[in-house]
C-alpha positions in Angstrom: 25.1 -28.1 -8.8 26.8 -29.5 -11.8 27.9 -32.7 -10.0 24.4 -33.1 -8.5 22.8 -32.8 -11.9 25.2 -35.2 -13.5 24.7 -37.8 -10.8 20.9 -37.4 -11.0 20.9 -37.8 -14.7 23.0 -41.0 -14.5 20.8 -42.4 -11.7 17.7 -41.7 -13.7 19.1 -43.2 -16.8 20.2 -46.4 -15.0 16.8 -46.6 -13.2 15.0 -46.3 -16.5 17.3 -48.7 -18.3 17.0 -51.4 -15.7 13.4 -50.6 -14.6 14.7 -50.5 -11.1 14.5 -47.7 -8.4 17.8 -48.8 -6.7 20.0 -46.3 -8.6 17.7 -43.4 -7.6 17.7 -44.6 -3.9 21.5 -44.7 -4.0 21.6 -41.3 -5.5 19.3 -39.8 -2.9 21.2 -41.5 0.0 24.6 -40.3 -1.3 23.4 -36.7 -1.7 21.6 -36.7 1.6 24.9 -37.8 3.2 26.8 -35.1 1.3 24.4 -32.4 2.5 24.5 -33.6 6.1 28.3 -33.4 6.0 28.4 -30.0 4.3 25.9 -28.5 6.8 28.8 -28.5 9.3 31.8 -26.6 7.7 34.3 -27.8 10.3 33.2 -31.5 9.8 33.3 -31.1 6.0 36.8 -29.5 6.2 38.0 -32.3 8.4 36.7 -34.9 6.0 38.6 -33.2 3.1 41.8 -33.1 5.2 41.4 -36.8 6.0 40.7 -37.7 2.3 43.8 -35.8 1.2 45.9 -37.4 3.9 44.6 -40.9 3.0 45.8 -40.4 -0.6 49.4 -40.0 0.7 49.6 -42.2 3.8 51.9 -45.2 3.7 51.7 -46.3 7.4 49.0 -49.0 7.9 48.3 -47.8 11.5 47.7 -44.2 10.3 45.6 -45.4 7.4 43.4 -47.4 9.8 43.0 -44.3 12.0 42.1 -42.2 9.1 39.6 -44.8 7.9 38.0 -45.0 11.3 37.6 -41.2 11.6 36.1 -41.0 8.1 33.7 -43.7 9.0 32.8 -41.9 12.2 32.1 -38.7 10.3 30.0 -40.5 7.7 28.1 -42.4 10.4 27.3 -39.2 12.3 26.1 -37.5 9.1 24.0 -40.5 8.1 22.4 -40.6 11.5 21.5 -36.9 11.2 20.1 -37.4 7.7 18.1 -40.5 8.8 20.0 -42.7 6.4 20.3 -46.5 7.2 23.8 -47.1 5.8 23.2 -50.9 6.0 20.4 -50.6 3.4 21.2 -52.0 0.0 20.2 -50.8 -3.4 
């Protein structure tokens, strides 16, 4: 909850400062994606494993495989949450 509140506060401040709703839209999309991932504990655990491995990997082929699997997880979660990941702002 602390991270959510901090992110929300930053997004609201940026939106107010720039008189632009884009920071709030980004905040909502990011948290919707996070919730969609966390709704499936095995998927969330796999994403954490991949992120930890990505921080250590030195082999380009393995790095690409990790990136592809992370992208697939995020795409699946975005689809479940009804998020258009191509949308800007």
